[in-house]
C-alpha positions in Angstrom: -31.0 -71.3 80.9 -31.7 -70.2 77.4 -31.7 -66.6 76.2 -35.1 -64.8 76.0 -35.9 -64.3 72.3 -37.6 -61.4 70.6 -39.8 -63.7 68.5 -42.6 -66.0 69.6 -44.8 -68.6 68.0 -47.6 -67.0 66.0 -45.7 -63.7 65.3 -45.6 -62.3 61.8 -42.0 -61.7 60.7 -40.0 -60.6 57.7 -36.6 -62.1 56.7 -34.0 -59.3 56.6 -31.1 -61.2 55.0 -30.2 -64.4 53.2 -31.7 -66.3 50.3 -35.3 -65.7 51.5 -34.8 -61.9 52.0 -37.9 -59.7 52.3 -40.3 -62.7 52.5 -43.0 -62.5 55.2 -44.6 -65.3 57.1 -46.0 -66.5 60.4 -43.8 -68.2 62.9 -44.8 -71.9 63.3 -42.2 -73.0 65.8 -39.3 -71.6 67.8 -36.3 -73.6 69.1 -34.7 -71.6 71.9 -31.7 -74.0 72.2 -30.5 -73.5 68.6 -32.1 -70.0 68.3 -33.9 -70.9 65.1 -37.5 -70.4 64.0 -39.7 -72.2 61.5 -41.5 -69.6 59.3 -44.5 -70.5 57.1 -43.6 -70.3 53.4 -40.0 -69.2 54.0 -36.6 -71.0 53.3 -38.2 -73.8 51.3 -35.9 -76.9 50.8 -36.3 -80.0 48.7 -36.2 -83.2 50.7 -35.6 -86.5 48.9 -37.7 -89.3 50.5 -37.9 -93.0 50.0 -41.3 -94.7 49.7 -43.0 -95.4 53.0 -46.5 -95.9 54.5 -47.5 -92.2 54.4 -45.9 -91.5 51.0 -45.9 -94.7 48.9 -44.6 -92.9 45.9 -41.5 -91.4 47.5 -39.8 -88.6 45.6 -38.9 -85.0 46.3 -40.9 -83.1 48.9 -40.8 -79.3 49.5 -40.8 -78.2 53.1 -39.7 -75.2 55.3 -36.3 -75.2 57.0 -35.6 -73.3 60.2 -34.1 -69.7 59.9 -31.8 -68.2 62.5 -33.7 -65.6 64.6 -31.1 -62.9 64.0 -32.2 -62.9 60.4 -35.9 -62.2 61.3 -37.6 -58.9 62.3 -41.1 -58.6 63.8 -43.8 -56.8 61.8 -45.3 -53.9 63.7 -49.1 -54.6 64.1 -50.2 -51.0 63.5 -48.1 -50.0 60.5 -47.1 -53.3 58.9 -43.4 -52.3 58.8 -40.5 -54.2 60.4 -39.6 -53.1 63.9 -37.3 -53.8 66.8 -38.7 -55.0 70.1 -38.4 -53.6 73.6 -39.6 -54.9 76.9 -41.3 -52.9 79.7 -43.7 -53.4 82.6 -47.3 -52.5 82.0 -49.7 -51.1 84.6 -50.3 -54.6 86.0 -46.5 -55.1 86.7 -46.3 -57.6 83.8 -43.3 -57.6 81.4 -44.7 -57.1 77.9 -43.1 -56.6 74.5 -43.6 -53.3 72.6 -42.7 -52.0 69.2 -39.8 -49.5 69.2 -41.2 -47.9 66.0 -44.8 -47.1 67.2 -44.5 -47.7 71.0 -47.5 -50.0 70.8 -47.8 -53.1 72.9 -47.4 -56.4 71.1 -49.8 -59.2 72.2 
């Protein structure tokens, strides 16, 4: 059983620490086992590749590397500021995420 994470695929997040600090992006993928997320345009690395069928030239390619989820904070949809996440039951008895800053439900 893996821990329930505060970040999901499709969320807009900000990096709060590390080399990519204060960069914003959309979450492309979340790995619950390693607790890492792949964020669009954040933590860019250079990967040296040999020539192959897809890339006959080879060379150095730029790509995103995963970031640990503890270094990410969700962006509040109403204000655009970073916020912490809470969980509560809505009127339909469904567990939903909400913004601790504004109290607004996060889809």
